[in-house]
Short mmCIF file of the C-alpha atoms (twelve columns), coordinates in Angstrom:
data_MODEL
# 
_entry.id   MODEL 
# 
loop_
_atom_site.group_PDB 
_atom_site.id 
_atom_site.type_symbol 
_atom_site.label_atom_id 
_atom_site.label_alt_id 
_atom_site.label_comp_id 
_atom_site.label_asym_id 
_atom_site.label_seq_id 
_atom_site.Cartn_x 
_atom_site.Cartn_y 
_atom_site.Cartn_z 
_atom_site.pdbx_PDB_model_num 
ATOM 1   C CA . MET A 1   -17.284 0.548   94.959  1 
ATOM 2   C CA . ILE A 2   -20.852 -0.511  95.001  1 
ATOM 3   C CA . PHE A 3   -21.958 -3.318  97.721  1 
ATOM 4   C CA . GLY A 4   -18.328 -3.904  98.312  1 
ATOM 5   C CA . THR A 5   -17.306 -4.458  94.498  1 
ATOM 6   C CA . PRO A 6   -15.779 -2.451  91.824  1 
ATOM 7   C CA . VAL A 7   -18.265 -0.444  89.607  1 
ATOM 8   C CA . SER A 8   -17.516 -2.252  86.425  1 
ATOM 9   C CA . TRP A 9   -17.748 -5.543  87.896  1 
ATOM 10  C CA . PHE A 10  -21.127 -4.681  89.476  1 
ATOM 11  C CA . LEU A 11  -22.463 -3.305  86.160  1 
ATOM 12  C CA . PHE A 12  -21.226 -6.757  84.604  1 
ATOM 13  C CA . GLU A 13  -23.171 -8.596  87.208  1 
ATOM 14  C CA . VAL A 14  -26.247 -6.470  86.269  1 
ATOM 15  C CA . LEU A 15  -25.640 -6.908  82.688  1 
ATOM 16  C CA . SER A 16  -25.278 -10.757 83.236  1 
ATOM 17  C CA . VAL A 17  -28.715 -10.984 84.900  1 
ATOM 18  C CA . ALA A 18  -30.313 -8.931  82.198  1 
ATOM 19  C CA . VAL A 19  -29.116 -11.058 79.275  1 
ATOM 20  C CA . PHE A 20  -30.119 -14.170 81.198  1 
ATOM 21  C CA . ILE A 21  -33.585 -12.951 81.974  1 
ATOM 22  C CA . ALA A 22  -34.022 -12.030 78.289  1 
ATOM 23  C CA . ALA A 23  -32.822 -15.526 77.061  1 
ATOM 24  C CA . VAL A 24  -35.236 -17.050 79.442  1 
ATOM 25  C CA . ILE A 25  -38.201 -14.968 78.068  1 
ATOM 26  C CA . HIS A 26  -37.286 -15.775 74.796  1 
ATOM 27  C CA . ALA A 27  -36.802 -19.662 75.596  1 
ATOM 28  C CA . ALA A 28  -40.306 -19.432 77.230  1 
ATOM 29  C CA . GLY A 29  -42.001 -18.557 73.738  1 
ATOM 30  C CA . ARG A 30  -40.418 -21.601 71.936  1 
ATOM 31  C CA . THR A 31  -41.464 -25.155 71.141  1 
ATOM 32  C CA . LYS A 32  -39.907 -27.278 74.117  1 
ATOM 33  C CA . ALA A 33  -39.521 -24.253 76.172  1 
ATOM 34  C CA . LYS A 34  -38.976 -26.205 79.351  1 
ATOM 35  C CA . GLN A 35  -36.063 -27.788 77.671  1 
ATOM 36  C CA . HIS A 36  -34.615 -24.606 76.345  1 
ATOM 37  C CA . ILE A 37  -34.912 -23.069 79.631  1 
ATOM 38  C CA . LEU A 38  -33.358 -25.834 81.603  1 
ATOM 39  C CA . VAL A 39  -30.363 -26.030 78.956  1 
ATOM 40  C CA . MET A 40  -29.392 -22.654 80.508  1 
ATOM 41  C CA . VAL A 41  -29.934 -23.842 84.171  1 
ATOM 42  C CA . ALA A 42  -28.185 -26.904 83.533  1 
ATOM 43  C CA . PHE A 43  -25.303 -25.226 81.971  1 
ATOM 44  C CA . VAL A 44  -24.908 -22.873 84.889  1 
ATOM 45  C CA . ILE A 45  -24.550 -25.907 87.071  1 
ATOM 46  C CA . TYR A 46  -22.476 -27.813 84.914  1 
ATOM 47  C CA . ALA A 47  -20.146 -24.739 84.163  1 
ATOM 48  C CA . GLY A 48  -19.945 -23.897 87.780  1 
ATOM 49  C CA . ALA A 49  -18.795 -27.208 88.752  1 
ATOM 50  C CA . PHE A 50  -15.964 -27.042 86.202  1 
ATOM 51  C CA . GLU A 51  -15.149 -23.537 86.951  1 
ATOM 52  C CA . ASN A 52  -14.625 -24.484 90.620  1 
ATOM 53  C CA . ILE A 53  -12.356 -27.205 89.730  1 
ATOM 54  C CA . GLY A 54  -10.236 -25.108 87.703  1 
ATOM 55  C CA . VAL A 55  -9.719  -22.752 90.625  1 
ATOM 56  C CA . TRP A 56  -9.056  -25.543 92.901  1 
ATOM 57  C CA . GLN A 57  -6.381  -26.727 90.562  1 
ATOM 58  C CA . ASN A 58  -4.929  -23.289 90.663  1 
ATOM 59  C CA . ILE A 59  -5.383  -22.858 86.799  1 
ATOM 60  C CA . TYR A 60  -7.150  -19.363 87.483  1 
ATOM 61  C CA . ASP A 61  -8.798  -17.716 90.330  1 
ATOM 62  C CA . TYR A 62  -11.540 -15.076 90.854  1 
ATOM 63  C CA . SER A 63  -11.837 -12.348 93.175  1 
ATOM 64  C CA . THR A 64  -14.388 -12.941 95.944  1 
ATOM 65  C CA . ASP A 65  -15.478 -9.450  96.007  1 
ATOM 66  C CA . ARG A 66  -18.721 -9.934  94.140  1 
ATOM 67  C CA . ILE A 67  -22.454 -9.864  95.040  1 
ATOM 68  C CA . MET A 68  -23.159 -13.348 93.484  1 
ATOM 69  C CA . MET A 69  -20.795 -16.267 93.832  1 
ATOM 70  C CA . ILE A 70  -21.258 -20.126 93.321  1 
ATOM 71  C CA . GLY A 71  -18.459 -21.464 95.450  1 
ATOM 72  C CA . LYS A 72  -15.355 -19.466 94.178  1 
ATOM 73  C CA . VAL A 73  -16.804 -18.521 90.890  1 
ATOM 74  C CA . PRO A 74  -18.880 -15.412 90.072  1 
ATOM 75  C CA . LEU A 75  -22.449 -16.416 89.170  1 
ATOM 76  C CA . SER A 76  -22.185 -13.444 86.321  1 
ATOM 77  C CA . ILE A 77  -19.701 -15.388 84.688  1 
ATOM 78  C CA . LEU A 78  -21.719 -18.606 84.382  1 
ATOM 79  C CA . LEU A 79  -24.861 -16.723 83.372  1 
ATOM 80  C CA . VAL A 80  -22.869 -15.142 80.206  1 
ATOM 81  C CA . GLU A 81  -21.692 -18.511 79.233  1 
ATOM 82  C CA . ALA A 82  -25.111 -20.036 79.687  1 
ATOM 83  C CA . VAL A 83  -26.824 -17.306 77.574  1 
ATOM 84  C CA . THR A 84  -23.727 -17.803 74.983  1 
ATOM 85  C CA . LEU A 85  -24.557 -21.499 74.545  1 
ATOM 86  C CA . TYR A 86  -28.482 -20.703 74.287  1 
ATOM 87  C CA . CYS A 87  -27.951 -18.114 71.607  1 
ATOM 88  C CA . ALA A 88  -25.354 -20.263 69.651  1 
ATOM 89  C CA . LEU A 89  -27.790 -23.217 69.813  1 
ATOM 90  C CA . TRP A 90  -30.675 -21.120 68.597  1 
ATOM 91  C CA . LEU A 91  -28.444 -20.020 65.603  1 
ATOM 92  C CA . ALA A 92  -27.548 -23.541 64.919  1 
ATOM 93  C CA . GLU A 93  -31.273 -24.499 64.672  1 
ATOM 94  C CA . GLN A 94  -32.040 -21.343 62.564  1 
ATOM 95  C CA . LEU A 95  -29.388 -22.738 60.137  1 
ATOM 96  C CA . ARG A 96  -30.974 -26.061 60.292  1 
ATOM 97  C CA . LEU A 97  -27.666 -27.823 60.917  1 
ATOM 98  C CA . PRO A 98  -27.682 -31.439 62.090  1 
ATOM 99  C CA . TRP A 99  -27.754 -31.600 65.807  1 
ATOM 100 C CA . TRP A 100 -24.370 -32.964 66.044  1 
ATOM 101 C CA . ALA A 101 -22.882 -30.275 63.764  1 
ATOM 102 C CA . GLY A 102 -24.752 -27.701 65.611  1 
ATOM 103 C CA . ALA A 103 -22.855 -28.785 68.744  1 
ATOM 104 C CA . PHE A 104 -19.590 -27.951 67.050  1 
ATOM 105 C CA . VAL A 105 -20.697 -24.684 65.717  1 
ATOM 106 C CA . ALA A 106 -22.149 -23.666 69.156  1 
ATOM 107 C CA . GLY A 107 -18.653 -24.365 70.812  1 
ATOM 108 C CA . ALA A 108 -16.976 -22.153 68.162  1 
ATOM 109 C CA . ILE A 109 -19.494 -19.318 68.612  1 
ATOM 110 C CA . GLY A 110 -18.648 -19.693 72.312  1 
ATOM 111 C CA . ALA A 111 -15.146 -19.462 71.751  1 
ATOM 112 C CA . LEU A 112 -15.616 -16.605 69.354  1 
ATOM 113 C CA . GLN A 113 -17.767 -14.682 72.138  1 
ATOM 114 C CA . ASP A 114 -15.019 -15.254 74.723  1 
ATOM 115 C CA . MET A 115 -12.319 -13.712 72.416  1 
ATOM 116 C CA . THR A 116 -13.846 -10.451 73.330  1 
ATOM 117 C CA . ILE A 117 -14.880 -11.273 76.953  1 
ATOM 118 C CA . ASP A 118 -11.520 -12.256 78.350  1 
ATOM 119 C CA . PRO A 119 -8.912  -9.722  77.076  1 
ATOM 120 C CA . SER A 120 -11.177 -6.781  78.217  1 
ATOM 121 C CA . ASN A 121 -12.315 -8.494  81.487  1 
ATOM 122 C CA . VAL A 122 -9.116  -10.095 82.751  1 
ATOM 123 C CA . PHE A 123 -7.260  -6.746  82.651  1 
ATOM 124 C CA . ASP A 124 -10.074 -4.800  84.213  1 
ATOM 125 C CA . ILE A 125 -8.071  -4.380  87.305  1 
ATOM 126 C CA . HIS A 126 -8.907  -2.799  90.516  1 
ATOM 127 C CA . VAL A 127 -6.989  -2.705  93.886  1 
ATOM 128 C CA . ILE A 128 -9.130  -4.117  96.668  1 
ATOM 129 C CA . ASP A 129 -7.502  -4.202  100.221 1 
ATOM 130 C CA . GLY A 130 -4.129  -3.506  98.700  1 
ATOM 131 C CA . VAL A 131 -4.264  -6.521  96.241  1 
ATOM 132 C CA . ALA A 132 -4.578  -5.842  92.365  1 
ATOM 133 C CA . SER A 133 -6.971  -8.087  90.838  1 
ATOM 134 C CA . GLY A 134 -8.985  -8.366  87.461  1 
ATOM 135 C CA . GLN A 135 -12.246 -9.935  86.930  1 
ATOM 136 C CA . TRP A 136 -10.531 -13.014 86.945  1 
ATOM 137 C CA . ASN A 137 -6.820  -13.893 87.032  1 
ATOM 138 C CA . TRP A 138 -4.628  -16.474 85.140  1 
ATOM 139 C CA . THR A 139 -2.326  -17.960 87.519  1 
ATOM 140 C CA . MET A 140 -0.286  -19.705 84.458  1 
ATOM 141 C CA . HIS A 141 1.228   -17.285 82.008  1 
ATOM 142 C CA . TYR A 142 3.617   -17.745 79.188  1 
ATOM 143 C CA . GLU A 143 5.078   -15.498 76.635  1 
ATOM 144 C CA . GLY A 144 2.976   -14.297 73.745  1 
ATOM 145 C CA . GLY A 145 -0.661  -15.916 74.105  1 
ATOM 146 C CA . PHE A 146 -3.916  -14.371 72.718  1 
ATOM 147 C CA . PHE A 147 -3.764  -10.611 73.720  1 
ATOM 148 C CA . GLY A 148 -2.531  -11.890 77.148  1 
ATOM 149 C CA . ILE A 149 -4.654  -14.777 77.695  1 
ATOM 150 C CA . PRO A 150 -3.594  -18.584 77.355  1 
ATOM 151 C CA . VAL A 151 -4.850  -19.833 74.232  1 
ATOM 152 C CA . PHE A 152 -6.027  -23.054 75.561  1 
ATOM 153 C CA . ASN A 153 -8.998  -20.998 77.408  1 
ATOM 154 C CA . PHE A 154 -10.716 -20.392 73.944  1 
ATOM 155 C CA . SER A 155 -10.547 -24.365 73.226  1 
ATOM 156 C CA . GLY A 156 -11.788 -24.541 76.848  1 
ATOM 157 C CA . TRP A 157 -15.017 -22.749 75.859  1 
ATOM 158 C CA . PHE A 158 -15.255 -24.563 72.630  1 
ATOM 159 C CA . THR A 159 -15.162 -28.073 74.345  1 
ATOM 160 C CA . MET A 160 -17.132 -27.130 77.386  1 
ATOM 161 C CA . MET A 161 -20.002 -26.304 75.173  1 
ATOM 162 C CA . LEU A 162 -19.476 -28.899 72.668  1 
ATOM 163 C CA . TYR A 163 -19.791 -31.945 74.940  1 
ATOM 164 C CA . PHE A 164 -22.874 -30.438 76.718  1 
ATOM 165 C CA . ALA A 165 -24.699 -29.678 73.389  1 
ATOM 166 C CA . LEU A 166 -23.778 -33.130 72.016  1 
ATOM 167 C CA . PHE A 167 -25.139 -34.868 75.123  1 
ATOM 168 C CA . VAL A 168 -28.251 -32.686 75.185  1 
ATOM 169 C CA . GLY A 169 -28.863 -33.559 71.544  1 
ATOM 170 C CA . LEU A 170 -28.217 -37.146 71.804  1 
ATOM 171 C CA . LEU A 171 -30.605 -37.491 74.629  1 
ATOM 172 C CA . ASP A 172 -33.108 -35.252 72.773  1 
ATOM 173 C CA . LYS A 173 -32.948 -37.799 69.836  1 
ATOM 174 C CA . LEU A 174 -33.197 -40.778 72.213  1 
ATOM 175 C CA . ALA A 175 -36.257 -39.101 73.615  1 
ATOM 176 C CA . ASP A 176 -37.842 -38.754 70.210  1 
ATOM 177 C CA . ARG A 177 -37.160 -42.276 69.399  1 
ATOM 178 C CA . LYS A 178 -38.778 -43.871 72.496  1 
ATOM 179 C CA . GLY A 179 -41.525 -41.190 72.826  1 
ATOM 180 C CA . LYS A 180 -40.399 -40.145 76.134  1 
ATOM 181 C CA . ALA A 181 -41.703 -36.602 76.930  1 
ATOM 182 C CA . TRP A 182 -39.702 -36.438 80.410  1 
ATOM 183 C CA . LEU A 183 -36.363 -37.456 78.566  1 
ATOM 184 C CA . THR A 184 -36.934 -34.713 76.256  1 
ATOM 185 C CA . THR A 185 -37.583 -32.063 79.145  1 
ATOM 186 C CA . GLY A 186 -34.758 -33.589 81.489  1 
ATOM 187 C CA . ALA A 187 -32.256 -34.000 78.718  1 
ATOM 188 C CA . PRO A 188 -30.088 -30.804 79.763  1 
ATOM 189 C CA . LEU A 189 -29.937 -32.161 83.463  1 
ATOM 190 C CA . LEU A 190 -28.995 -35.476 82.415  1 
ATOM 191 C CA . ALA A 191 -26.309 -34.384 80.000  1 
ATOM 192 C CA . ILE A 192 -24.298 -32.577 83.162  1 
ATOM 193 C CA . ILE A 193 -22.461 -35.729 84.362  1 
ATOM 194 C CA . PRO A 194 -21.271 -37.030 80.884  1 
ATOM 195 C CA . SER A 195 -20.270 -33.728 79.893  1 
ATOM 196 C CA . LEU A 196 -18.043 -33.104 83.232  1 
ATOM 197 C CA . ILE A 197 -16.506 -36.594 82.586  1 
ATOM 198 C CA . MET A 198 -15.574 -35.778 79.122  1 
ATOM 199 C CA . LEU A 199 -13.809 -32.393 80.522  1 
ATOM 200 C CA . VAL A 200 -11.391 -34.656 82.347  1 
ATOM 201 C CA . THR A 201 -10.667 -37.374 79.827  1 
ATOM 202 C CA . PRO A 202 -7.386  -37.353 77.557  1 
ATOM 203 C CA . VAL A 203 -9.572  -36.446 74.676  1 
ATOM 204 C CA . ASN A 204 -10.322 -33.170 76.003  1 
ATOM 205 C CA . LEU A 205 -6.623  -32.733 77.000  1 
ATOM 206 C CA . VAL A 206 -5.528  -33.295 73.299  1 
ATOM 207 C CA . LEU A 207 -8.227  -30.990 72.077  1 
ATOM 208 C CA . LEU A 208 -7.085  -28.077 74.518  1 
ATOM 209 C CA . PHE A 209 -3.031  -28.729 74.513  1 
ATOM 210 C CA . GLY A 210 -2.362  -30.897 71.436  1 
ATOM 211 C CA . TRP A 211 0.869   -32.819 71.584  1 
ATOM 212 C CA . ASP A 212 1.736   -31.015 75.014  1 
ATOM 213 C CA . ALA A 213 -1.354  -32.818 76.793  1 
ATOM 214 C CA . LEU A 214 0.958   -34.639 79.056  1 
ATOM 215 C CA . GLN A 215 3.730   -32.050 79.601  1 
ATOM 216 C CA . GLY A 216 1.839   -28.812 80.531  1 
ATOM 217 C CA . TYR A 217 1.123   -25.581 78.627  1 
ATOM 218 C CA . GLY A 218 2.634   -24.673 75.279  1 
ATOM 219 C CA . LEU A 219 1.743   -21.727 72.973  1 
ATOM 220 C CA . VAL A 220 2.393   -23.320 69.851  1 
ATOM 221 C CA . ALA A 221 0.483   -26.747 70.331  1 
ATOM 222 C CA . GLU A 222 -2.719  -24.523 71.877  1 
ATOM 223 C CA . SER A 223 -2.588  -22.367 69.067  1 
ATOM 224 C CA . VAL A 224 -2.548  -25.466 66.500  1 
ATOM 225 C CA . MET A 225 -5.514  -27.001 68.469  1 
ATOM 226 C CA . LEU A 226 -7.540  -23.958 68.547  1 
ATOM 227 C CA . ALA A 227 -7.173  -23.483 64.922  1 
ATOM 228 C CA . VAL A 228 -8.312  -27.189 64.355  1 
ATOM 229 C CA . ASN A 229 -11.259 -26.836 66.646  1 
ATOM 230 C CA . MET A 230 -12.468 -23.615 64.937  1 
ATOM 231 C CA . GLY A 231 -11.446 -25.022 61.588  1 
ATOM 232 C CA . VAL A 232 -13.655 -27.984 62.075  1 
ATOM 233 C CA . ALA A 233 -16.616 -25.884 63.281  1 
ATOM 234 C CA . ILE A 234 -16.353 -23.593 60.243  1 
ATOM 235 C CA . LEU A 235 -16.215 -26.571 57.687  1 
ATOM 236 C CA . LEU A 236 -19.305 -28.004 59.256  1 
ATOM 237 C CA . LEU A 237 -21.011 -24.788 58.927  1 
ATOM 238 C CA . PHE A 238 -20.237 -24.344 55.340  1 
ATOM 239 C CA . ARG A 239 -21.056 -27.925 54.619  1 
ATOM 240 C CA . TYR A 240 -24.338 -28.249 56.520  1 
ATOM 241 C CA . ALA A 241 -25.966 -24.983 56.932  1 
ATOM 242 C CA . LYS A 242 -29.146 -24.068 55.056  1 
ATOM 243 C CA . TRP A 243 -29.603 -20.426 54.602  1 
ATOM 244 C CA . ASP A 244 -33.505 -20.721 53.625  1 
ATOM 245 C CA . GLN A 245 -35.074 -20.765 57.080  1 
ATOM 246 C CA . PRO A 246 -37.670 -17.762 57.476  1 
ATOM 247 C CA . LEU A 247 -37.055 -15.468 60.227  1 
ATOM 248 C CA . ASP A 248 -39.383 -13.814 62.544  1 
ATOM 249 C CA . LEU A 249 -37.428 -10.904 63.627  1 
ATOM 250 C CA . LYS A 250 -39.714 -9.446  66.020  1 
ATOM 251 C CA . ARG A 251 -39.910 -12.744 68.063  1 
ATOM 252 C CA . ASP A 252 -36.148 -13.408 67.817  1 
ATOM 253 C CA . ALA A 253 -34.557 -9.757  67.996  1 
ATOM 254 C CA . ALA A 254 -33.586 -10.745 71.735  1 
ATOM 255 C CA . VAL A 255 -31.404 -13.795 70.867  1 
ATOM 256 C CA . LEU A 256 -29.742 -11.917 67.980  1 
ATOM 257 C CA . ALA A 257 -29.004 -8.915  70.061  1 
ATOM 258 C CA . ILE A 258 -27.821 -10.520 73.410  1 
ATOM 259 C CA . PRO A 259 -24.338 -11.476 71.654  1 
ATOM 260 C CA . ILE A 260 -23.945 -8.095  70.175  1 
ATOM 261 C CA . VAL A 261 -24.837 -6.426  73.752  1 
ATOM 262 C CA . LEU A 262 -22.097 -8.532  75.297  1 
ATOM 263 C CA . HIS A 263 -19.658 -7.575  72.701  1 
ATOM 264 C CA . LEU A 264 -20.464 -4.007  72.934  1 
ATOM 265 C CA . TRP A 265 -19.761 -4.241  76.800  1 
ATOM 266 C CA . ASP A 266 -16.364 -5.499  76.160  1 
ATOM 267 C CA . ILE A 267 -15.572 -2.746  73.540  1 
ATOM 268 C CA . GLY A 268 -16.750 -0.070  75.885  1 
ATOM 269 C CA . LEU A 269 -15.015 -1.702  78.813  1 
ATOM 270 C CA . ALA A 270 -11.798 -1.812  76.832  1 
ATOM 271 C CA . PHE A 271 -11.686 1.753   75.584  1 
ATOM 272 C CA . VAL A 272 -13.412 3.354   78.681  1 
ATOM 273 C CA . ALA A 273 -10.846 1.904   80.942  1 
ATOM 274 C CA . GLY A 274 -8.099  2.152   78.648  1 
ATOM 275 C CA . ILE A 275 -7.458  -1.649  78.402  1 
ATOM 276 C CA . GLU A 276 -5.077  -1.790  75.535  1 
ATOM 277 C CA . GLN A 277 -5.189  -5.641  75.535  1 
ATOM 278 C CA . GLY A 278 -8.946  -5.500  74.536  1 
ATOM 279 C CA . TYR A 279 -8.836  -2.750  71.713  1 
ATOM 280 C CA . VAL A 280 -8.012  -5.156  68.800  1 
ATOM 281 C CA . PRO A 281 -9.905  -8.322  69.761  1 
ATOM 282 C CA . SER A 282 -12.934 -6.527  70.983  1 
ATOM 283 C CA . LEU A 283 -13.407 -4.914  67.674  1 
ATOM 284 C CA . LEU A 284 -12.144 -7.626  65.410  1 
ATOM 285 C CA . PHE A 285 -14.013 -10.534 66.620  1 
ATOM 286 C CA . THR A 286 -17.366 -8.541  67.298  1 
ATOM 287 C CA . ALA A 287 -17.080 -7.839  63.523  1 
ATOM 288 C CA . ILE A 288 -16.790 -11.409 62.686  1 
ATOM 289 C CA . HIS A 289 -19.813 -12.491 65.055  1 
ATOM 290 C CA . VAL A 290 -21.720 -9.376  64.060  1 
ATOM 291 C CA . ALA A 291 -21.271 -10.425 60.111  1 
ATOM 292 C CA . LEU A 292 -22.667 -13.907 60.774  1 
ATOM 293 C CA . LEU A 293 -25.619 -12.792 62.858  1 
ATOM 294 C CA . ALA A 294 -26.230 -10.191 59.873  1 
ATOM 295 C CA . ALA A 295 -26.146 -13.033 57.210  1 
ATOM 296 C CA . VAL A 296 -28.499 -15.003 59.162  1 
ATOM 297 C CA . VAL A 297 -30.809 -12.037 59.637  1 
ATOM 298 C CA . ARG A 298 -30.315 -11.081 55.768  1 
ATOM 299 C CA . THR A 299 -31.141 -14.709 54.719  1 
ATOM 300 C CA . GLY A 300 -33.986 -15.091 56.953  1 
ATOM 301 C CA . LEU A 301 -35.636 -11.993 55.779  1 
ATOM 302 C CA . ARG A 302 -35.282 -13.074 52.146  1 
ATOM 303 C CA . ALA A 303 -36.720 -16.406 52.982  1 
ATOM 304 C CA . ASN A 304 -39.806 -14.781 54.330  1 
ATOM 305 C CA . LYS A 305 -40.151 -12.851 51.130  1 
ATOM 306 C CA . ASP A 306 -39.699 -16.030 49.185  1 
ATOM 307 C CA . GLN A 307 -42.405 -17.702 51.581  1 
ATOM 308 C CA . ARG A 308 -44.770 -14.912 51.022  1 
ATOM 309 C CA . ALA A 309 -44.352 -14.929 47.098  1 
ATOM 310 C CA . LEU A 310 -45.208 -18.740 47.089  1 
ATOM 311 C CA . GLU A 311 -48.273 -18.208 49.122  1 
ATOM 312 C CA . LEU A 312 -49.499 -15.402 46.594  1 
ATOM 313 C CA . GLU A 313 -48.856 -17.357 43.434  1 
ATOM 314 C CA . PRO A 314 -52.175 -18.533 41.913  1 
ATOM 315 C CA . GLN A 315 -52.894 -22.299 42.218  1 
ATOM 316 C CA . SER A 316 -53.017 -24.275 39.073  1 
ATOM 317 C CA . VAL A 317 -56.210 -26.111 38.602  1 
# 
């Protein structure tokens, strides 16, 4: 134990702070730097409010044997969620996706990131004061699921990020049209309330639970909706992505490395702690995410070469 918390949980807290700081440093060097930083700060507030509601509704609970808490939710979880969204939105911008399509892709990447986070961390179990607890605990269970995790959880990451990204993008476009600099900067903070409202609407229940929305939880319906949600994002990615944006690898190395670092933590935790539920998802979904990032790097570096070749071409008179 370190400061009253299990070693692996403490290290996850340290990791969450480190990647959050790295993301803030990266954001500070971009155009609309204040907005990008506020995206992460506002998402921590937004996700913190929603996660506390989930605890209050007894859908899941978190052990309070942590150093950093916001209400009943560990700050480390919220920092990782915010950083995941930031990295996903950067990727959508790098692929020059329309703002609304980028929101769907960001949601899907968030779900993909969590497909290694949850199986490893939920079953990172320690006995504290005679009570066995994972980093967080699902109070609702059914047979099957996604490596021991309720399937709707991943659609939950998808929609939580989707709504927030959509409202930030919508407000940003409105700010550009009206020429309101304050609205551009403040869009993430203004997006919190409408995003929270969307999370408690029937629309969100359907996206999470499908035809079982009003009856409770169901493995089949949740699995179908997760496939639909991810499928829509993949179709939008293939339809609208433009793989011709030059990439400054030195400048953007951090935002490319952060998702991989988080996945590597999940892989290491699963195998070092012997968490069998995390073996397959940590390797499989890390490979998928890394392949996507590698494709972005490869095409970005190719675009760099093409750009340099055009600059070196002799100009016709």
